[in-house]
N, C-alpha and C positions, 0 to 999 in steps of 0.2 A: 504494500500500500504506500502511496506517495506521502500521505500525512504521517507525521510522527505521533499524532494523537488520534488513533482510530476510534477511541471511545469518546471523542469530542471534548476532551479536557481543554480548559482554557484558563488564562490568568484570573478571570472574573467568575468562573464557574465554581459553585460550592455545593458539596453534599456533606457538610461538616457534621450535622446531626447524626447521619448514618455512620460516619467514621467513629464518632465518639461512642455511640452505642455499641459498635463492634468491639472497640478497645476495652470498654468496661465489661462486656460480656466475656471476652477471652483473656482478661487480665491475668487470671491464675495460670493459664497455660503459657502465656507470653513470658511471664516472670520466670517460669520454670525453664523455658528455652534460653533466656538470657543468662540465668545462673549457670547453665551447662556450658556456656561459651568460654568460661575461664578467663575473662578479661581482667587485666591488672587495674588497680585503682587510678593510675595516671593515664589510662588509654585515651586515644583520640578516636572518636566514633562519629560516623555519619549515618543518620537515618534518612535514607534516600526515598522520597515519597512519603514524608512523615505525616501528611494529613493534618489533623488538629493536635498532633504532638504528644499523644498519650504514651506511645512507646518511647518516644524521645525522653520524656520525663522519667519513665521507669528506668531507662538505662542510666540517666544522670543520677537518680537517687541511689541506684545500686552501686555505682562506681564512686560516688562521693565527690567532694569539692576539687580534688586534684585532677579529675578527668576534664576533657574538653569534648563536649557533645554538640553536634550540629544537626539541626533538623532542616531538611530542604524539601520544598514543595512548589509546584507550579502555581497553585491557587493562593492568591492573596487573602481571600476570605477564610481559607483554612488556617493560615498562619495567624490571622487576627483572632481566631477562636482559640488558639493554643494558650495554655496557661503559662504564666511567666515563671521561669525557673532560673536560679542564679547562675548555674554553670552550663546553660544551654543558649546557643546562638541559633536564631532562625533566619533562613535565607530563602528568598523567593527566586527560584531558578528552575531550569528544566533538567530532569534526571538524564535526558538523552544528550545533554550538552553541559557537562559539569563545569563549574567555574573555579575550581581549586587547583592549587599547585600540585605537581607530581609529588608522590611519596609524602602525603599529608596524614593519612588515616591508618590506624591499626585494624579497624573493622568498619565495613559498610554493611548496614542492615537494610534490606529492601523487601518489604512485605506487601503482597498484593498490589504490586506496582508494575512489574515487568510486563504484564499482560496489557498494559496501557500503551506500550511502545510498539511502533511498527518494525523497528530494527533493534531488538533486545540484545543481539550479539554485539553490535557496535557500541551500545550503551554500556554493556558489561566490560568491553575492552577499554573504554574510557575510564570506567571505575577502577579497573586494574592498575592503570597508571597512577591513580590517586592513592594507591596503597603503599604503605611503608614496607620495608623488607620484612617478610614473615607475616604480612597482613592477610586478612580474609574478607571475602564477600559472602554474605549469608543471604540467600534467597529463601523467602517463605511465601507459600501460595496456598490459598484455601481451596478445598473442594476438588483435589485431584482424584479422589475416590468419590463415588456417588454419595450424596448426602441423604440422610434419612430424617424426615420430620414425623412421619406417621408409622411408627414401628408396629402398630396394631393393624395397619391396612396397607399391605405392600402394593396392590394394584393402584390405589390412589397415589401412593408415594411415587411410583413409576410414572404415572400420567402427569403429575405436577412437575416432576423433573424434566420430562420431555417438553412440556409446555413452557417451562422457564427458559430452556435452551432456544426454542423456537422464537419466543418473545424477544429474547436478548439479541439474537441475530437480526431479527426484523427491525428492531429499534435502531440499531447502528449500521444496518446495511451490510452485514457480515455474512460470509459463507462459512461452511463447517471447517474448512481448512484454516480460516482466520483465527478460530478459537481453539483448535486442537493443539497447536504448537506449544501452548503454555504448559502443558503437562510434561514437556521434555526439558525440565530444568537441568538435568544432568548434561544433556547435549549442549544446551545454551552455554553453560559454564565452560565446557571443554572447548567449544568453538571460539570462545572469547580468550582462549589461552590460559585458562586457570586449571590448576591441578585439583581434582575432585577430592574432597574430604568426606566427612560424615554426612550421610543422607538418612533422614528418618522422618516418620510421619507421626504427628501428635494427634491423638483423638480428643476432641472436645465433646464431652458426654454430659447430658443434663437429665436429671430425674426430679421428681417432686421431693421436697419442696423447692420450687424455683425462687431464685432471688429476684429482687426488683430489677437488677441489671439484666437478668435472663428474660424476664417478662417484657421489659421494654424493647430488647433486641428482637424477640420473636414478634411481638404485636406491632411495633412501629416500623422496624426495618424490614423484616421478612414479609409479614402478612400484608401490611398496608403499602410498603414501598416496593419490594420485589414482585409481589403478587398483585393483589388488588385487581383493578380493571385491566392491568397489563395482560393477565392470563386469560381473560374471558374469551377472546377470539380463538385461543389455542387449546381450549379444553372442551371436549364433548360431554354431553350428559351420559351417565349420571355423575361423572367426576366433578363437573362444575358445581352441582348442588351439594355434593359431599364436601368439597373444599369449603364452600360458603358456610356450611354448618360447623366445620371444624375451626374456622377462624373468626366467627362472629361471636363477640363476648355475650350477646343476648341469647345465644343458642344454648340449649341444655347439653349439646355435644361439643361445646367450646373446648378445644384440645388443651389449652393451658390450665384448665381446671380439672382435667382428668387425673385420677390417682395413678393411672398406668402410663402417664406421659413419659416418653423415652425418646430423646433426641441424640443423634450422632452427627458430627461433621469432623472434617480433618484439616490439619494444617501441615503441609509438607515442607521440611526444612532441609536445604542443600547448602553445604559449605564448599566454597571454592578458594583455594590458596593461590596467592599471587606469585 
């Protein structure tokens, strides 16, 4: 694709609320991933595609005042929504065209961002030049394995997943090949000249009782945002009615109130060494 922003990202575009809800929803798993990276207290870290800066703040709090943590995002509204943290610098710039000197960072964290770029290999190669000796790029991407929202109804789950994919491609004018490549994180890192390190997939699993952060993520981000009217043209009956019953808070079948609620989704984490 000619554009470096196939998902229509722009400096004035904002989906800050969605990013914040996901960060709060997955905070426990993200903190676990960060703790396993073994970063030293004085590390220099870039959060490439930082959104509203929740992961940036987690990294800064974990590493302490000696660290230098930078959050970078294309969207100015996202950065304006980020909380102020003493040892964090926020930069508005394009991940596909970094603005840092060579050999600046010990680690570059890039979560759910590489799929927004038309040429991820070129972006990763540029990130590699920004690494210090022994530095690492860590790619994290949601949903490489099929996500499950309705553990009690596999046919509905399959139908909603297919409708989500169809709706997403229609919204952005994408073909199947345009979205399939994001699952090849290992190949992207290797083609960018990085040496593959640890690759593993974290399971985000939620059962009752759901926290307020869980409920907000499901109800507002997934049900109202990703689904809602977006899926109506892509779901046939009886799945359309079944989905409506599951996600309507006024319905006796509202899934977030079920005592057998069981949700699974994944976050795949790949480390590339410079």
